[in-house]
N, C-alpha and C positions, 0 to 999 in steps of 0.2 A: 253639618247641614250636607244632605244626600245631593249631588249632583241632580238626580230626576227631581229632589222635590224643589229646588231652586230654579229651577227650568220652567218647572210650572208656577212659580211665584213670578219669574221673568215673566213667561209665557201671562199670567193676569196683568201684569204690570201694563205687558204693550196691547193684549186686547181694551183695556181702558183706555189706553194715551188713543189708540185709531178710533174704538167711539164715543171717547170727548175732547177732540182736537181742542188746541188754546186756540187762545183768541190774542189778536196782535199787540195785547197789551202784557206788559213784562211782570204788571202788578197791579195790584189792586188801588185804583187811586185814593188818593188821603183828600177826603172834603175839605174845600175850600170854604173861609167866611169867618164868622168869629169863632175864636176857641173860648175854655175857661183855660185861666190860668194856671187847674191843677189837670188838663188834658195833655197827654202825651203827645196827640200830633202832630206841633210843631218841631217835636225832636225825630219824628220818623220823618217829616218832611225835610228836616236837614241832614240827615242819610242820606233819602231818597236822592236829595240835588244833589250830595257830595259824587253821589253813585254816577248819575249820570252827567255831573260837568267830566269826572275822570274818566268814564267810557267815551263821550264824543271827543274828547283829547286825543286818546289813542288810537280810536279810529280815524280822524285825521289824516292821523301820520300813515296808515295803511292803506292799501287798496282795498274796496269795498267789496268783501265775499264775507261766506260763511266762516273761514276761520281768522278771518280780520274778527270777527264780530266776539269768536271764543277766545283767542287773544289778549281782547279787549275789557273782556270782561274780570280778569287777572287785577289789573290796578283798580277798576271800576270797584270791588270786591273790598278793596283793601280800603278806598277812602269811605266807601260805607264804614265802615269797620271806626275806623280815626275820625268818624264825625259822631261816633254815637257818645250819649254823654256820662260824666264820670260816675263815679259809684257814689257819689257824698249826699245825702241828705235823703227824704224815703220818699220826696219826688225826684230826684236824683235817679235812684236804684229803680222806680216806678217804668223812667225813661227810658230807663235803659233794657230792662226788662221787654219792652214795648217794641223798643230799638230791634235787639236780639229775633224776637217774634215772628216779625215783619222781616228782619232780612233771611230767615231762615222759608218764608213764605216765596220771596222773592227769588232765591236761591244765591244767595248775596254772601249768608252764612253758610258754611256745610253744617249739618245734624253734630257730626262730632263735637267742632268747634263749637257748634251751641251750647252742646250741655257743659263746658268747661266755663261757657260765660256765665251760665244761667248759677253755675253753682258757685261762681262768684260772687253774683248778686245774691245768695242765698243765704253767704258769709257775711256781705257786706250790712244785710237787714240784718242779718241776727246782733250782730255787732253795733248798729245804731239799734236795738230794742235793749241791749244790754248798758248803753251810755246813761253819765250820769245824768241826773234831771237839773235843768238849770234851777237856780235857786229862784223861788217864789217872787214877784216883784210887789213893788208897794213898799211901805216908810219902813224901813227897818230902825228898831230900836237899841239904842247903844245897850251893848252889856253893862249888868251893874257892877261899879268899880268892885275890886276885892277890898277885905273887910283889913284895915290896917292892922299892922305887924306890932306886937306887945313887946315890951322890952322886959 
């Protein structure tokens, strides 16, 4: 990529940031209230809470300034990733993907790492789809006995 083109992209990004200043919130709020069992919101909430706890704990050790906030994000981002659901079962994979997407939005997960994590989710989902189906439930009749051996 040429330097002129790169500068124009950076210039456009800066213009966008200046035209759309960030709000005081660092992430989109996760709606409170009842959630369905199949909703990824509890998983996202768990990851965000882990991020906030780690951030607050690290900030408590430092003098409050902009540099402290930058350094406190490191342990907070690691805590976010450690709180993500396991890649097991369809719901776990779906929640994992939702946490990765939300983590990218709030800048808890770098885009390059997000690509690796989403690939891992894709592999887990493909493996899940190829698992043998459990036997159908219901009465299982015993197999007929083998014929007697003749002498």
